[in-house]
C-alpha positions as CSV (number, residue, x, y, z in Angstrom):
1,M,-1.5,26.0,10.2
2,T,-3.0,23.0,7.9
3,E,-1.9,20.0,8.1
4,Q,-1.8,17.3,5.4
5,I,-1.5,13.7,5.0
6,R,-1.1,12.5,1.6
7,L,-2.5,8.9,0.1
8,Q,-0.8,6.2,-2.0
9,F,-3.3,4.5,-3.5
10,V,-2.4,1.3,-5.5
11,C,-2.9,-2.3,-6.6
12,E,-0.1,-5.1,-7.4
13,A,-0.5,-7.4,-10.7
14,A,-1.1,-10.1,-8.7
15,L,-4.0,-11.8,-8.3
16,S,-4.6,-11.2,-5.5
17,S,-4.7,-8.1,-5.4
18,R,-6.5,-7.7,-8.6
19,A,-9.3,-9.7,-7.1
20,I,-9.0,-7.1,-3.8
21,A,-10.1,-4.1,-6.7
22,W,-12.3,-5.9,-8.6
23,F,-15.0,-7.4,-5.4
24,S,-14.6,-4.0,-4.3
25,A,-15.6,-2.4,-7.2
26,G,-12.5,0.6,-7.5
27,H,-9.3,0.3,-9.0
28,F,-7.1,0.4,-6.3
29,S,-6.3,-3.4,-4.2
30,H,-3.9,-1.2,-1.0
31,V,-2.8,2.6,0.5
32,D,-0.3,3.8,2.6
33,C,0.0,7.0,4.2
34,L,3.0,9.1,2.6
35,L,5.1,10.0,5.5
36,D,7.4,12.6,5.6
37,D,10.8,10.9,5.3
38,G,9.0,9.8,1.5
39,T,8.5,6.2,3.7
40,L,5.1,4.3,3.7
41,L,2.2,3.7,6.7
42,G,0.3,0.1,5.9
43,A,-1.2,-2.7,7.0
44,R,-0.6,-5.9,4.4
45,G,-1.8,-9.5,5.4
46,D,1.8,-11.1,4.1
47,S,5.4,-10.1,4.8
48,I,7.3,-8.4,2.3
49,G,10.9,-9.0,2.8
50,A,11.8,-9.2,6.3
51,K,8.8,-7.4,8.0
52,P,6.6,-9.4,9.0
53,P,2.3,-9.1,8.0
54,G,0.3,-6.3,10.4
55,V,0.3,-2.2,10.3
56,Q,4.0,-1.3,9.4
57,I,7.0,1.9,7.3
58,R,8.5,-0.3,4.8
59,P,10.2,2.0,2.0
60,Q,9.4,3.3,-1.3
61,G,9.5,0.6,-4.0
62,Y,8.2,-2.1,-1.4
63,A,5.7,-3.5,-3.9
64,K,5.5,-3.6,-7.4
65,W,2.5,-1.6,-8.4
66,V,0.0,-1.7,-11.8
67,R,-1.4,1.0,-10.9
């Protein structure tokens, strides 16, 4: 049986997110692992909603992505 890992590569409109993408010579500033139930597993350095910084499972659309 083959297991697949699905990743979501994104970038927000915020200056900090765009700077991360630019300085890393890429188009993206963040990546989450897409879980089977549609939630996203990833690490953030800032608070999103009621979730503190760190590794968290977050719902789809927890941030506004521009790409």
